[in-house]
Each structure stands twice: as structure tokens, then as C-alpha cells.
C-alpha angles and dihedrals in degrees: 000000000000124000118260121264114265131189108259115248117219111209093217087066092056127090122250118262111280089226090066098247121135095257128104118247128231104213091188094060097024093231141092112299093238090057099048128083096245117126118247125199099254107032121139116242094033130112119208139205133179120221120185092337095312120114118223129184141184134188113256124231131036126324115254 
């Protein structure tokens, strides 16, 4: 079973880390963007589709 489609998150639209480091912050998961399970626009192992100008992605393969 494939993962569900999620709206792709662009890191330039995210706030900076509240701790003051150079990383972007995922407010949804309250962690660094690179550590969360959000889908970015250029990740490996992800398939993408565009619907009405919005980019969606989902991880390929079977759920673990």
C-alpha cells in the first residue's frame, strides 16, 4: 500500500528554527524540517503530481 498524497512543503516558505540555528523549522511537527516526515520538492523515493497548480508528493514503495 502506498503512502497518501501530501502537499509538498517548500523550505523557503518555512520559518527559521526558534533555537537560532541555520535550519528551517516544521511548525506542524515541532522539529527541524529535515527530520520531519513532510514531503519536500526534491526528495528521493517520492513521486510527484501537480493538481491545479499545487504540487503533491507521496513516498513510493510499501508502508512500513
